[in-house]
C-alpha positions as CSV (number, residue, x, y, z in Angstrom):
1,X,1.0,17.4,2.5
2,X,-1.1,16.3,-0.4
3,X,0.0,13.3,-2.5
4,X,-0.2,15.4,-5.6
5,X,2.2,17.9,-4.1
6,X,4.6,15.2,-3.0
7,X,4.6,13.7,-6.5
8,X,5.1,17.0,-8.2
9,X,8.1,18.0,-6.0
10,X,9.8,14.6,-6.0
11,X,13.2,14.5,-7.7
12,X,13.2,13.1,-11.2
13,X,15.8,10.4,-10.3
14,X,13.2,9.0,-7.8
15,X,10.0,9.8,-9.8
16,X,11.2,7.7,-12.7
17,X,10.7,4.6,-10.6
18,X,7.0,5.3,-9.8
19,X,4.6,2.8,-11.1
20,X,0.8,3.1,-11.0
21,X,-0.7,-0.3,-10.1
22,X,-4.3,-1.3,-9.6
23,X,-5.3,-4.1,-7.3
24,X,-8.6,-6.0,-7.5
25,X,-10.8,-6.2,-4.5
26,X,-9.5,-8.9,-2.2
27,X,-6.1,-9.1,-3.8
28,X,-3.2,-9.1,-1.4
29,X,-0.6,-6.3,-1.8
30,X,1.9,-7.4,0.9
31,X,1.8,-10.7,2.7
32,X,2.8,-11.1,6.3
33,X,6.4,-12.0,6.6
34,X,7.4,-10.6,3.2
35,X,10.3,-8.1,3.0
36,X,8.8,-5.7,0.4
37,X,11.1,-3.1,-1.0
38,X,8.4,-0.8,-2.3
39,X,6.3,2.1,-0.9
40,X,2.6,2.1,-1.7
41,X,0.4,5.2,-1.8
42,X,-3.3,4.8,-1.7
43,X,-4.7,7.0,-4.4
44,X,-8.3,5.6,-4.5
45,X,-10.0,2.9,-2.5
46,X,-9.8,1.2,0.8
47,X,-7.4,-1.4,2.2
48,X,-7.6,-3.7,5.2
49,X,-4.4,-4.1,7.4
50,X,-4.5,-7.4,9.3
51,X,-2.3,-10.0,10.9
52,X,-2.7,-13.7,10.6
53,X,-2.7,-15.4,14.0
54,X,-1.1,-18.8,14.6
55,X,-4.5,-20.5,14.4
56,X,-5.0,-18.9,10.9
57,X,-7.6,-16.3,12.1
58,X,-7.3,-12.8,10.8
59,X,-6.8,-10.0,13.4
60,X,-7.8,-6.7,11.8
61,X,-5.5,-3.9,12.8
62,X,-7.0,-1.0,10.8
63,X,-8.6,0.2,7.5
64,X,-7.0,2.9,5.4
65,X,-8.8,4.7,2.6
66,X,-8.3,7.6,0.1
């Protein structure tokens, strides 16, 4: 299902809470250990999903793009 179709068919009582937010390159969206209560849709761009190891090193899990 395309994102545009999902958004068009979403009930109004849910759609009213949608917010378009832009992130700068390198800006964190969700930090490891956070309990975020939002759902994010990638409309344009690319994100890196990674975990921080106990020694502080980044372990890249995957990249997602739209």
